[in-house]
VOMIVEX-659428 format. One record per residue (C-alpha): residue number from 1; z, x, y. Coordinates in nm, 2 decimals, decimal comma, padded with zeros to 4 digits. Example, Ala and Ser with C-alpha at 12.3 -4.5 7.8 and 13.67 -1.06 7.14 Angstrom:
<sites>
  pos       Z       X       Y
    1   00,78   01,23  -00,45
    2   00,71   01,37  -00,11
</sites>
This chain:
<sites>
  pos       Z       X       Y
    1   10,09  -05,33   07,10
    2   10,03  -05,55   06,80
    3   09,78  -05,40   06,55
    4   09,58  -05,63   06,34
    5   09,54  -05,55   05,98
    6   09,17  -05,53   05,89
    7   09,06  -05,81   05,67
    8   08,88  -05,74   05,34
    9   08,66  -06,04   05,40
   10   08,41  -06,04   05,67
   11   08,48  -06,28   05,95
   12   08,23  -06,45   06,19
   13   08,20  -06,34   06,55
   14   08,30  -06,68   06,67
   15   08,62  -06,66   06,47
   16   08,70  -06,32   06,62
   17   08,66  -06,45   06,97
   18   08,90  -06,73   06,91
   19   09,17  -06,49   06,78
   20   09,10  -06,26   07,08
   21   09,16  -06,54   07,32
   22   09,49  -06,62   07,16
   23   09,61  -06,26   07,17
   24   09,51  -06,22   07,53
   25   09,71  -06,53   07,61
   26   10,01  -06,39   07,43
   27   09,99  -06,07   07,64
   28   09,94  -06,25   07,98
   29   10,20  -06,52   07,93
   30   10,47  -06,32   07,75
   31   10,46  -06,60   07,49
   32   10,65  -06,54   07,17
   33   10,42  -06,74   06,95
   34   10,06  -06,86   06,94
   35   10,20  -07,21   06,95
   36   10,32  -07,14   07,30
   37   09,97  -07,08   07,40
   38   09,84  -07,43   07,33
   39   09,93  -07,79   07,41
   40   10,12  -07,89   07,10
   41   10,15  -08,25   07,21
   42   09,79  -08,31   07,13
   43   09,85  -08,21   06,77
   44   10,15  -08,43   06,70
   45   09,96  -08,72   06,57
   46   09,64  -08,56   06,43
   47   09,75  -08,62   06,07
   48   09,75  -08,25   05,97
   49   10,04  -08,05   05,83
   50   10,24  -07,90   06,11
   51   10,38  -07,55   06,18
   52   10,74  -07,55   06,27
   53   10,86  -07,43   06,61
   54   11,07  -07,15   06,46
   55   10,89  -06,83   06,35
   56   10,97  -06,46   06,30
   57   10,66  -06,31   06,45
   58   10,72  -05,96   06,60
   59   10,66  -05,96   06,98
   60   10,50  -05,66   07,13
   61   10,27  -05,58   07,41
   62   09,90  -05,66   07,36
   63   09,64  -05,43   07,52
   64   09,27  -05,40   07,51
   65   09,31  -05,21   07,18
   66   09,32  -05,55   07,02
   67   08,95  -05,60   07,10
   68   08,88  -05,27   06,94
   69   09,06  -05,37   06,63
   70   08,87  -05,70   06,62
   71   08,55  -05,52   06,66
   72   08,64  -05,29   06,37
   73   08,71  -05,59   06,15
   74   08,38  -05,74   06,24
   75   08,21  -05,43   06,13
   76   08,10  -05,31   06,47
   77   08,33  -05,00   06,47
   78   08,36  -04,81   06,16
   79   08,73  -04,70   06,19
   80   09,04  -04,92   06,17
   81   09,39  -04,87   06,29
   82   09,68  -04,95   06,05
   83   09,94  -05,15   06,22
   84   10,21  -05,41   06,13
   85   10,09  -05,77   06,06
   86   10,18  -06,05   06,29
   87   10,39  -06,28   06,08
   88   10,48  -06,65   06,13
   89   10,66  -06,91   05,92
   90   10,43  -07,19   05,80
   91   10,57  -07,46   05,57
   92   10,88  -07,25   05,51
   93   10,67  -06,95   05,39
   94   10,61  -06,63   05,57
   95   10,24  -06,55   05,63
   96   10,03  -06,33   05,85
   97   09,83  -06,46   06,13
   98   09,50  -06,39   05,95
   99   09,60  -06,52   05,61
  100   09,43  -06,84   05,51
  101   09,68  -07,13   05,54
  102   09,69  -07,38   05,26
  103   09,71  -07,72   05,44
  104   09,83  -07,89   05,12
  105   10,15  -07,71   05,07
  106   10,47  -07,92   05,02
  107   10,62  -08,01   05,36
  108   10,98  -08,08   05,45
  109   10,88  -08,43   05,56
  110   10,61  -08,67   05,43
  111   10,27  -08,61   05,58
  112   10,07  -08,88   05,75
  113   09,77  -08,84   05,53
  114   09,75  -08,88   05,15
  115   09,77  -08,58   04,93
  116   09,59  -08,52   04,61
  117   09,76  -08,51   04,27
  118   09,87  -08,18   04,13
  119   09,77  -08,29   03,78
  120   09,40  -08,25   03,69
  121   09,23  -08,55   03,53
  122   09,25  -08,58   03,15
  123   08,94  -08,57   02,93
  124   09,06  -08,87   02,73
  125   09,24  -09,19   02,83
  126   09,62  -09,17   02,86
  127   09,83  -09,35   02,60
  128   10,00  -09,56   02,86
  129   09,87  -09,71   03,19
  130   09,91  -09,48   03,49
  131   09,95  -09,77   03,72
  132   10,12  -10,10   03,69
  133   09,87  -10,39   03,63
  134   09,88  -10,69   03,86
  135   10,05  -10,99   03,72
  136   09,83  -11,27   03,58
  137   09,90  -11,64   03,57
  138   09,68  -11,71   03,26
  139   09,81  -11,71   02,91
  140   09,62  -11,54   02,64
  141   09,42  -11,75   02,40
  142   09,45  -11,73   02,03
  143   09,07  -11,73   01,98
  144   08,78  -11,63   02,21
  145   08,70  -11,92   02,45
  146   08,36  -12,08   02,43
  147   08,18  -12,29   02,70
  148   08,27  -12,65   02,65
  149   08,00  -12,88   02,53
  150   08,16  -13,18   02,72
  151   08,38  -13,25   03,01
  152   08,72  -13,11   02,92
  153   08,92  -13,39   03,07
  154   09,02  -13,49   03,42
  155   09,33  -13,50   03,62
  156   09,56  -13,80   03,58
  157   09,51  -14,06   03,84
  158   09,77  -14,05   04,12
  159   09,83  -14,43   04,09
  160   09,73  -14,52   03,73
  161   09,66  -14,88   03,66
  162   09,90  -15,07   03,43
  163   09,83  -14,99   03,07
  164   09,70  -14,64   03,14
  165   09,75  -14,38   02,87
  166   09,58  -14,06   02,76
  167   09,58  -13,81   02,47
  168   09,72  -13,51   02,64
  169   10,03  -13,41   02,44
  170   10,19  -13,25   02,76
  171   10,12  -13,55   02,98
  172   10,37  -13,82   03,09
  173   10,10  -14,06   02,96
  174   10,04  -13,88   02,63
  175   10,10  -14,01   02,27
  176   10,47  -13,91   02,28
  177   10,52  -14,13   02,58
  178   10,32  -14,43   02,48
  179   10,63  -14,64   02,42
  180   10,66  -14,67   02,80
  181   10,31  -14,80   02,85
  182   10,29  -15,16   02,97
  183   09,98  -15,32   02,82
  184   09,90  -15,65   02,98
  185   09,54  -15,72   02,89
  186   09,50  -15,56   02,55
  187   09,19  -15,69   02,36
  188   09,37  -15,76   02,04
  189   09,63  -15,98   02,20
  190   09,36  -16,23   02,31
  191   09,40  -16,34   01,95
  192   09,69  -16,55   01,82
  193   09,90  -16,29   01,65
  194   10,20  -16,34   01,43
  195   10,38  -16,03   01,57
  196   10,57  -16,02   01,90
  197   10,38  -15,91   02,21
  198   10,59  -15,59   02,25
  199   10,52  -15,22   02,26
  200   10,60  -15,07   01,92
  201   10,46  -14,72   01,98
  202   10,80  -14,56   01,94
  203   10,93  -14,77   01,66
  204   10,81  -14,56   01,37
  205   10,77  -14,87   01,15
  206   10,44  -14,93   00,98
  207   10,25  -14,72   01,24
  208   09,89  -14,60   01,22
  209   09,71  -14,37   01,16
  210   09,85  -14,19   00,85
  211   09,75  -13,92   00,61
  212   09,63  -14,04   00,26
  213   09,58  -13,81  -00,04
  214   09,59  -13,80  -00,41
  215   09,92  -13,96  -00,51
  216   09,94  -14,32  -00,39
  217   10,27  -14,51  -00,45
  218   10,13  -14,86  -00,45
  219   09,89  -15,06  -00,68
  220   09,55  -15,19  -00,58
  221   09,54  -15,57  -00,59
  222   09,17  -15,61  -00,53
  223   08,97  -15,79  -00,80
  224   08,62  -15,73  -00,66
  225   08,45  -15,51  -00,40
  226   08,42  -15,62  -00,04
  227   08,13  -15,86   00,00
  228   07,98  -15,83   00,35
  229   07,72  -16,04   00,53
  230   07,52  -15,89   00,81
  231   07,51  -16,21   01,03
  232   07,25  -16,29   01,29
  233   07,35  -16,07   01,58
  234   07,10  -15,82   01,72
  235   07,20  -15,49   01,88
  236   07,01  -15,57   02,20
  237   07,13  -15,92   02,23
  238   07,41  -16,07   02,43
  239   07,61  -16,15   02,12
  240   07,71  -15,78   02,08
  241   07,87  -15,63   02,39
  242   07,85  -15,25   02,41
  243   08,15  -15,10   02,59
  244   08,22  -14,74   02,68
  245   08,60  -14,74   02,73
  246   08,83  -14,46   02,82
  247   08,95  -14,40   02,46
  248   08,66  -14,52   02,24
  249   08,31  -14,66   02,21
  250   08,33  -15,03   02,12
  251   08,10  -15,30   01,99
  252   08,24  -15,65   02,06
  253   08,11  -15,94   01,85
  254   08,09  -16,27   02,02
  255   08,31  -16,53   01,84
  256   08,12  -16,80   01,66
  257   08,07  -17,13   01,85
  258   07,93  -17,33   01,56
  259   07,75  -17,30   01,23
  260   07,49  -17,07   01,38
  261   07,45  -16,79   01,47
  262   07,68  -16,61   01,24
  263   07,87  -16,29   01,33
  264   07,90  -16,02   01,06
  265   08,14  -16,13   00,79
  266   08,33  -15,99   00,50
  267   08,47  -16,16   00,18
  268   08,79  -15,99   00,07
  269   08,96  -16,06  -00,26
  270   09,32  -16,00  -00,17
  271   09,49  -15,94   00,16
  272   09,18  -16,07   00,35
  273   09,17  -16,38   00,12
  274   08,83  -16,52   00,19
  275   08,54  -16,48   00,43
  276   08,65  -16,37   00,78
  277   08,45  -16,28   01,09
  278   08,42  -15,94   01,24
  279   08,56  -15,91   01,59
  280   08,48  -15,55   01,70
  281   08,39  -15,20   01,59
  282   08,56  -14,89   01,75
  283   08,43  -14,53   01,74
  284   08,69  -14,25   01,76
  285   08,64  -13,88   01,77
  286   08,77  -13,70   01,57
  287   08,90  -13,92   01,29
  288   09,24  -14,07   01,34
  289   09,32  -14,10   00,97
  290   09,33  -13,78   00,76
  291   09,27  -13,71   00,39
  292   09,52  -13,45   00,25
  293   09,57  -13,32   00,60
  294   09,20  -13,28   00,69
  295   09,03  -13,46   00,98
  296   08,67  -13,57   00,99
  297   08,43  -13,56   01,28
  298   08,47  -13,92   01,37
  299   08,58  -14,26   01,25
  300   08,43  -14,61   01,27
  301   08,69  -14,89   01,25
  302   08,57  -15,24   01,17
  303   08,81  -15,51   01,27
  304   08,81  -15,86   01,12
  305   09,06  -16,13   01,23
  306   09,21  -16,38   00,98
  307   09,32  -16,68   01,18
  308   09,52  -16,83   00,90
  309   09,73  -16,52   00,84
  310   09,72  -16,42   01,20
  311   09,65  -16,06   01,10
  312   09,36  -15,81   01,12
  313   09,19  -15,63   00,84
  314   09,04  -15,29   00,95
  315   08,78  -15,11   00,74
  316   08,75  -14,75   00,83
  317   08,45  -14,53   00,77
  318   08,47  -14,15   00,83
  319   08,18  -13,98   01,01
  320   08,08  -13,64   00,87
  321   07,83  -13,43   01,06
  322   07,64  -13,15   00,90
  323   07,33  -12,94   01,01
  324   07,18  -13,03   00,67
  325   07,22  -13,40   00,72
  326   06,91  -13,59   00,84
  327   06,93  -13,84   01,12
  328   07,11  -14,15   01,02
  329   06,85  -14,40   01,14
  330   07,07  -14,71   01,11
  331   07,35  -14,56   01,31
  332   07,10  -14,43   01,56
  333   07,05  -14,80   01,67
  334   07,41  -14,81   01,78
  335   07,38  -14,48   01,96
  336   07,07  -14,60   02,14
  337   07,26  -14,92   02,25
  338   07,55  -14,72   02,39
  339   07,30  -14,49   02,56
  340   07,16  -14,79   02,75
  341   07,51  -14,86   02,89
  342   07,56  -14,49   02,98
  343   07,23  -14,48   03,17
  344   07,30  -14,81   03,35
  345   07,65  -14,70   03,47
  346   07,52  -14,37   03,58
  347   07,24  -14,54   03,77
  348   07,49  -14,77   03,95
  349   07,68  -14,45   04,04
  350   07,37  -14,29   04,18
  351   07,28  -14,60   04,38
  352   07,63  -14,61   04,52
  353   07,59  -14,25   04,64
  354   07,25  -14,33   04,79
  355   07,39  -14,62   04,98
  356   07,68  -14,41   05,11
  357   07,44  -14,14   05,22
  358   07,21  -14,39   05,38
  359   07,50  -14,54   05,57
  360   07,57  -14,19   05,70
  361   07,21  -14,13   05,80
  362   07,12  -13,88   05,53
  363   06,86  -14,08   05,35
  364   06,59  -14,29   05,51
  365   06,45  -14,60   05,34
  366   06,11  -14,44   05,33
  367   06,25  -14,15   05,12
  368   06,45  -14,36   04,88
  369   06,18  -14,33   04,61
  370   06,23  -13,95   04,63
  371   06,58  -14,00   04,52
  372   06,48  -14,17   04,20
  373   06,51  -14,54   04,28
  374   06,18  -14,61   04,11
  375   05,99  -14,44   03,82
  376   06,29  -14,24   03,73
  377   06,29  -14,05   03,41
  378   06,56  -14,04   03,15
  379   06,58  -13,67   03,21
  380   06,73  -13,74   03,55
  381   07,00  -13,96   03,40
  382   07,11  -13,77   03,10
  383   07,33  -13,46   03,13
  384   07,15  -13,29   02,85
  385   06,78  -13,36   02,81
  386   06,74  -13,15   02,50
  387   07,01  -13,36   02,33
  388   06,81  -13,67   02,37
  389   06,45  -13,55   02,38
  390   06,40  -13,79   02,67
  391   06,07  -13,91   02,81
  392   05,97  -14,16   03,07
  393   06,06  -14,53   03,04
  394   05,70  -14,62   02,94
  395   05,67  -14,37   02,65
  396   05,59  -14,47   02,30
  397   05,92  -14,33   02,19
  398   06,11  -14,57   02,42
  399   05,91  -14,86   02,30
  400   06,02  -14,77   01,94
  401   06,37  -14,75   02,07
  402   06,35  -15,09   02,22
  403   06,20  -15,23   01,89
  404   06,49  -15,09   01,69
  405   06,74  -15,26   01,92
  406   06,57  -15,59   01,87
  407   06,64  -15,59   01,49
  408   06,94  -15,74   01,33
  409   07,21  -15,48   01,27
  410   07,40  -15,47   00,94
  411   07,74  -15,30   00,97
  412   07,75  -15,23   00,60
  413   07,40  -15,10   00,56
  414   07,35  -14,85   00,28
  415   07,31  -14,57   00,54
  416   07,67  -14,64   00,64
  417   07,85  -14,77   00,33
  418   07,84  -14,52   00,04
  419   08,13  -14,65  -00,16
  420   08,32  -14,96  -00,26
  421   08,66  -14,80  -00,31
  422   08,92  -14,72  -00,06
  423   09,28  -14,63   00,03
  424   09,48  -14,93   00,16
  425   09,81  -14,98   00,35
  426   09,98  -15,20   00,60
  427   09,99  -15,05   00,95
  428   09,94  -15,10   01,32
  429   09,69  -15,06   01,60
  430   09,63  -14,69   01,69
  431   09,67  -14,74   02,06
  432   09,94  -14,90   02,28
  433   10,10  -15,14   02,22
  434   10,08  -15,01   01,86
  435   10,18  -15,35   01,73
  436   10,33  -15,27   01,39
  437   10,26  -15,43   01,05
  438   09,97  -15,63   01,19
  439   09,67  -15,46   01,04
  440   09,57  -15,42   00,67
  441   09,39  -15,09   00,67
  442   09,11  -15,01   00,41
  443   08,99  -14,64   00,44
  444   08,67  -14,58   00,25
  445   08,67  -14,28   00,02
  446   08,32  -14,15   00,09
  447   08,22  -14,05   00,45
  448   07,91  -14,17   00,64
  449   07,67  -13,88   00,69
  450   07,53  -13,82   01,03
  451   07,34  -13,53   01,19
  452   07,52  -13,28   01,42
  453   07,29  -13,39   01,70
  454   07,41  -13,75   01,66
  455   07,77  -13,64   01,67
  456   07,70  -13,46   02,00
  457   07,53  -13,77   02,14
  458   07,82  -13,99   02,06
  459   08,07  -13,75   02,22
  460   07,86  -13,71   02,53
  461   07,84  -14,09   02,57
  462   08,22  -14,12   02,56
  463   08,34  -13,80   02,71
  464   08,09  -13,77   03,00
  465   08,07  -14,13   03,10
  466   08,10  -14,23   03,46
  467   08,15  -14,58   03,59
  468   07,97  -14,76   03,87
  469   08,22  -14,60   04,11
  470   08,13  -14,25   03,99
  471   08,46  -14,20   03,82
  472   08,48  -14,03   03,48
  473   08,65  -14,27   03,25
  474   08,74  -14,07   02,94
  475   09,10  -13,99   02,86
  476   09,03  -13,73   02,59
  477   09,24  -13,42   02,58
  478   09,13  -13,05   02,61
  479   09,05  -13,04   02,24
  480   08,80  -13,32   02,28
  481   09,01  -13,58   02,10
  482   09,08  -13,95   02,15
  483   09,27  -13,97   01,81
  484   09,63  -14,06   01,79
  485   09,83  -13,81   01,59
  486   09,91  -13,92   01,23
  487   10,24  -14,11   01,19
  488   10,50  -14,11   00,92
  489   10,32  -14,19   00,60
  490   10,36  -14,55   00,48
  491   10,33  -14,66   00,12
  492   09,96  -14,67   00,04
  493   09,75  -14,76  -00,26
  494   09,41  -14,65  -00,39
  495   09,15  -14,88  -00,54
  496   08,93  -14,70  -00,79
  497   08,67  -14,80  -01,06
  498   08,97  -14,88  -01,29
  499   09,04  -15,17  -01,07
  500   08,69  -15,32  -01,03
  501   08,33  -15,22  -01,07
  502   08,04  -15,29  -00,83
  503   07,88  -15,63  -00,82
  504   07,55  -15,47  -00,93
  505   07,72  -15,32  -01,23
  506   07,88  -15,65  -01,32
  507   07,54  -15,82  -01,31
  508   07,40  -15,57  -01,55
  509   07,68  -15,50  -01,79
  510   07,96  -15,76  -01,73
  511   08,30  -15,73  -01,57
  512   08,39  -15,42  -01,77
  513   08,10  -15,23  -01,63
  514   07,84  -15,01  -01,79
  515   07,89  -14,69  -01,99
  516   07,67  -14,52  -01,73
  517   07,78  -14,69  -01,41
  518   07,51  -14,52  -01,20
  519   07,20  -14,57  -01,40
  520   06,87  -14,72  -01,31
  521   06,89  -15,03  -01,09
  522   07,25  -14,95  -01,00
  523   07,41  -14,80  -00,69
  524   07,37  -14,42  -00,65
  525   07,67  -14,21  -00,71
  526   07,84  -14,04  -00,42
  527   08,15  -13,82  -00,50
  528   08,47  -13,94  -00,33
  529   08,64  -13,71  -00,08
  530   08,91  -13,63  -00,33
  531   08,98  -13,74  -00,69
  532   09,28  -13,97  -00,68
  533   09,53  -14,02  -00,95
  534   09,70  -14,36  -00,94
  535   10,07  -14,44  -01,00
  536   10,22  -14,30  -01,32
  537   10,10  -14,59  -01,54
  538   09,74  -14,56  -01,43
  539   09,47  -14,33  -01,55
  540   09,28  -14,09  -01,32
  541   08,97  -14,24  -01,16
  542   08,63  -14,15  -01,31
</sites>
């Protein structure tokens, strides 16, 4: 008879009954193990640790004394009988039948359920990761990223039109590949040019833009300041065409057809040689030319064509935005004019979408007013209402806006031109076909101040523009740039007050100028971007 060792811990009656049934089965069936008493096939796939078939349990006859022993263990009988434990092998270790079995002991083969770690959690983070992180396809940025204030570019067209180019340095159409661009309908080549009609973007000869600084290598040959005339063109008239192009904002001046009306004109003393008409003004962001390596927020490039010399003269004004700058009211007239084009093109896009939806049965003619066909506000057109402080078409502010556009616009208004001195050199167009040595550049040495809001407006007009087919047109890169990188520096010169004084100063004090050049009745003084020292034989500018 197998005697059961009394347990020190009290067991429940139900547990005793289960053990009793097992022992009785052992006696009646002459089984050698408790496993022989049950159907083990039902336990094979239950996910629990398994007891092996081999064991060293001692086999002996089982009588009704087992019930007495169990009763004694349950506390019903006060005495207990000492006997040998029934032993079996579980997980390779010998244990008694009534010893609590640890189901998480190491098994000879992997278990079908996960086991817990033998190492307790640490109070502080470990020095190295405990798991391998998933791979990432994103490269880390040098600085924290910020939400873009404008569309960050678009994918290249699958079948770009001839002449397509962009400003993405990694693109097949970027600045390093411009020499392959086939430009057929370039605006400048509608003029009679002395240069050959070829692509010079990869030539490296007399290319623009360049960096100018404090040590020019050439001499200024100007004998008086530029003498501009505003002309008769109005910003809202048909004689000034406003264009939002992929790489720039452009004002195109209609060529003169007789004595009147006059386009804007400039009288140059040297390489312009006489009064020549303005052809166009381009707006670039940021600046293409740099000063001692520094860029400005934007650049206005005034082009004049000299038919006798078959060359262009380009006068460049840097745009400098600052939170402390007030609104440049004269330049705002230009911004308002481009805004009209922006709204018109977006309206044509919206109309195109409405017609497409109508054709598909989505919009009924009776509901077309609900989609903004009439009485639309500018808020529904602009991407950023706060940027424009927009109101309805019939507002007082819009009537003032229309009044400003009806005025004659002077490109050299005092709000724009703050200086009469400049850097000069012989260069090229800054876009394909980059025709070399065809432009006489004059880069003014005091920037034009604008407000930060105006800069944001100009960028929005260019970078967020959509055409009548609802296609975004801008070719700016991810940095928000439509500026060609600077090219190998050409020989440049710098005109200073040592070369000529202002016409106002001449009228007061003669050709040599006044002792105090910025006194009462004279032009106000604006400090140049940098103080420039001329060639070795020249004195520093004052």
